[in-house]
C-alpha positions, 0 to 999 in steps of 0.5 A: 870858602867865602865868608857868607858860606862860612856864616851860613854854615855856622847858622845851620849848625846853631839851628841843628844844635838847638833842635837837638837840645829841644829833642833831648828835653833841654829847657826852652827859653821863653821871651816874655814881652814887657807889659809896659805897665809903668814908664821907665820900668820893665814889668810883667805879672809874675805868674807868667814867668812862674808858670814856665819856670815851674814847668822846667823852662827858662823865662826871659823878660824882654824890655820894650824897645823901639829899635828894630835891630835891638828887637831882632837881637833879643829874639835871637836869644829865645825859642818862643815869644809870649804876649801877655794879657792886659789893656784893650787893643787900640781899635785903629789897629783893625781900622775900627772907630772906638766904642764908648765901652772901649777900656784903657789902651796902651799905645806904647805897648801896642807899638812894641808888641807889633814890632815884636810880631814883625820880627818874630814872624820874619824869623818864624819864631813860635809865638803864644798869646794869652788873653790880650796876646791872643787878641793882638795876634788876631788883629796883627794877622788881619782879624778884628775884635769885639770891643765890648762883649756885653754891649756888642755880643751879649750872651749867656756867659759873663766873660769878666769875673772870678768864676769858671766856664766850660770850653769846647776844644776842637779835636785834632787841634794843637791845643787839644793834643797838648791838653789831651782833652776836648772839654774843660773848665777855664777862668774868664777875665776879659770883655773883648774877644776875637770877632772876625778871625784872621786869614790863615787862622782857625778858631779851636775852642769856644765858650758855651755862648760861641765866643772864641776861646783859642786860635791857631795859625794853619801854617805858622807856629802861632797860637793863642788862648783867651783864658789864663792858663798860667793863673790856673796852673800857678795860683789854682794848682790845676796841673793839667795846664802844666803841659802848655808851659812845659812844651810850648813848642808843641802847642805853637807849632803846626 
């Protein structure tokens, strides 16, 4: 038997074992992308890791890397990739000139997460984005963003603050199936949002002013939310959000 056939057989066996472990409820390893908040330091906000750990899964922080082979090896160790909140996405990524109201950007982080998405999509790895992560997913797959909601798309909802606002979730969406509801109150702390939706995606949750609050790929295991369920779960005790962190694969997969 050729070496290629042996390797192929081993890979198939590994995949079957992983699927069986997931079916048995084994913890999911969640790769949380380094937020690049400081030079020469690996950093995330602890609420992201806490949310998955409290829900019974295993968070693993992925340090920012520029070597594609190293990134591929890191992703081979995880079951799902999480892109977190943070700075504005560089508008050159969606071929738009920067607005005067554009906030801070992090070019190193943009490049790192873009490379992560390249490799994750290649592997068909489930991907989840929260806040900026949702926005970056939309841009990566060909969508655009409102650079500043108050000046470009003013509405009845103040999207940056400590208050809550309602969201309407599309029935039949993965988000609705995971949460078990079609309406809820969420937090809000952003001034950018999805503008033109990426091809192959659908918007599945909306604020009262029509701003997109969640997206899902129609064919790929990719999903994102604009709000911060990890804060609501970990800091506010909103246990209804536990399911997103307990079963991220159900949320991500079509």
